[in-house]
C-alpha positions as CSV (number, residue, x, y, z in Angstrom):
1,M,188.9,-58.5,63.4
2,N,188.4,-61.2,60.8
3,F,187.7,-59.9,57.2
4,R,186.5,-61.8,54.2
5,I,185.8,-60.8,50.6
6,G,183.2,-62.4,48.4
7,H,182.3,-62.2,44.7
8,G,179.0,-63.0,43.0
9,Y,177.6,-63.1,39.5
10,D,174.1,-63.6,38.1
11,V,172.5,-63.5,34.7
12,H,169.0,-63.9,33.4
13,R,167.5,-64.0,29.9
14,L,165.1,-61.1,29.1
15,E,161.7,-61.6,27.7
16,S,159.0,-59.1,26.5
17,G,156.1,-58.4,28.8
18,R,157.8,-59.2,32.1
19,P,158.6,-56.7,34.9
20,L,162.2,-55.5,35.3
21,R,163.3,-55.4,38.9
22,L,166.9,-54.4,39.7
23,G,168.4,-53.7,43.0
24,G,165.0,-54.0,44.6
25,V,163.5,-51.3,42.3
26,T,161.0,-51.8,39.5
27,I,162.2,-50.0,36.4
28,P,159.9,-49.3,33.5
29,H,160.9,-51.3,30.4
30,Q,159.2,-53.6,27.9
31,K,161.4,-56.6,28.9
32,G,162.1,-58.3,32.2
33,P,164.0,-61.4,33.4
34,V,162.8,-65.0,33.0
35,A,163.2,-66.4,36.5
36,H,161.7,-68.5,39.3
37,S,161.8,-65.4,41.7
38,D,161.6,-61.8,40.5
39,G,164.9,-62.3,38.7
40,D,166.7,-59.4,40.3
41,V,170.2,-60.1,39.1
42,V,171.8,-57.3,41.2
43,I,170.5,-58.8,44.4
44,H,171.1,-62.4,43.4
45,A,174.8,-61.6,42.6
46,L,175.0,-59.8,46.0
47,C,173.5,-62.8,47.9
48,D,176.0,-65.1,46.2
49,A,178.9,-62.7,47.1
50,L,177.8,-62.6,50.8
51,L,177.3,-66.3,51.0
52,G,180.6,-66.9,49.3
53,A,182.5,-64.6,51.6
54,A,181.1,-66.5,54.6
55,A,181.9,-69.9,52.9
56,A,178.2,-70.7,53.3
57,G,177.3,-72.0,49.8
58,D,175.4,-70.1,47.2
59,I,171.9,-68.7,46.6
60,G,170.7,-71.9,45.0
61,A,171.6,-74.0,48.0
62,H,169.6,-71.7,50.4
63,F,166.8,-70.6,48.1
64,P,166.4,-73.3,45.4
65,D,164.5,-72.5,42.2
66,T,162.7,-75.8,42.6
67,S,160.9,-74.7,45.8
68,P,157.4,-73.3,45.5
69,E,158.2,-71.1,48.5
70,F,160.5,-68.9,46.4
71,R,158.3,-68.7,43.2
72,G,157.9,-65.0,42.5
73,I,159.6,-63.9,45.7
74,D,160.9,-60.4,46.1
75,S,164.6,-60.7,46.0
76,V,165.0,-58.1,48.7
77,E,163.5,-60.7,51.0
78,L,166.2,-63.2,49.9
79,L,168.8,-60.5,50.7
80,R,167.3,-60.0,54.2
81,R,167.4,-63.8,54.8
82,T,171.0,-64.0,53.5
83,V,172.1,-61.3,55.9
84,G,170.3,-63.1,58.7
85,L,172.2,-66.3,57.9
86,L,175.5,-64.4,58.1
87,E,174.6,-62.5,61.2
88,A,173.6,-65.8,62.9
89,D,177.2,-66.9,62.3
90,G,178.6,-63.6,63.7
91,W,179.3,-61.9,60.3
92,R,178.5,-58.2,59.6
93,V,178.5,-56.5,56.2
94,G,181.2,-53.9,55.7
95,N,180.5,-52.7,52.2
96,V,179.2,-53.9,48.8
97,D,180.0,-52.9,45.3
98,C,177.6,-54.0,42.5
99,T,178.0,-53.6,38.7
100,L,175.0,-54.1,36.5
101,L,175.4,-55.0,32.8
102,L,172.4,-53.9,30.8
103,Q,172.2,-52.3,27.3
104,V,168.8,-50.6,27.9
105,P,167.1,-49.0,29.7
106,K,169.4,-46.4,31.3
107,V,169.3,-47.0,35.0
108,A,171.2,-44.0,36.3
109,P,168.0,-42.3,37.5
110,H,167.2,-45.4,39.7
111,I,170.6,-46.0,41.3
112,A,170.0,-43.9,44.4
113,A,166.8,-45.8,45.1
114,M,168.6,-49.2,44.6
115,R,171.3,-48.2,47.0
116,G,168.7,-47.2,49.6
117,V,166.7,-50.4,49.3
118,M,169.8,-52.6,49.5
119,A,171.3,-50.6,52.4
120,E,168.2,-51.1,54.4
121,A,168.1,-54.8,53.7
122,L,171.8,-55.2,54.5
123,G,171.6,-53.1,57.7
124,V,174.3,-50.7,56.6
125,E,174.4,-47.0,55.7
126,V,173.8,-46.0,52.1
127,D,177.4,-44.9,51.7
128,A,178.4,-48.6,52.2
129,V,176.5,-49.6,49.0
130,S,177.8,-48.9,45.6
131,V,175.8,-49.6,42.4
132,K,177.2,-48.9,39.0
133,A,175.8,-49.7,35.5
134,T,177.4,-50.2,32.2
135,T,176.5,-51.4,28.7
136,T,178.5,-53.9,26.7
137,E,178.7,-51.6,23.7
138,R,176.2,-53.8,21.9
139,L,178.4,-56.9,22.2
140,G,177.2,-60.3,23.4
141,F,173.9,-61.3,24.9
142,V,173.7,-58.1,26.9
143,G,174.4,-55.9,23.9
144,R,171.8,-57.7,21.8
145,E,169.3,-57.1,24.7
146,E,168.8,-60.8,25.2
147,G,169.8,-60.8,28.9
148,V,171.0,-58.9,31.9
149,A,173.9,-59.6,34.2
150,A,175.4,-58.3,37.4
151,E,178.5,-58.8,39.5
152,A,179.0,-58.0,43.2
153,V,181.9,-57.8,45.5
154,V,181.5,-57.6,49.3
155,L,183.5,-57.2,52.4
156,I,182.2,-58.9,55.6
157,H,183.8,-58.9,59.1
158,R,183.4,-60.4,62.6
């Protein structure tokens, strides 16, 4: 069996009056990401990790932010399409581990829902999807509540 590991990272600026969508779940908050799509940093980092593991480029190459097709798109759809690209080349997802960096709001009550949404889109069991969240102790752009970031690590196999 052939195994590969991938890593992804994404960041978006936060602005008042925009919806906050993370891991495919809308979370009540007064700020949300400024983005061409829905700005879901967790899923964007995950897509980049998957594509990187398969040596298939990055999210911008497959879903450019200059394309009207992807304006406002639900990032769960981008994740499904990413999985389809990998599956077409014989890759399967083993497991994923995502870390969300966000000062507020607390997302712990939403993590189970995020795991479920992402597991369905990835075609894996929920126990193959890890989502963790942390603050930056009020340091940097995340700590000042100016932005949100996420990292993802994945294992794929064929």
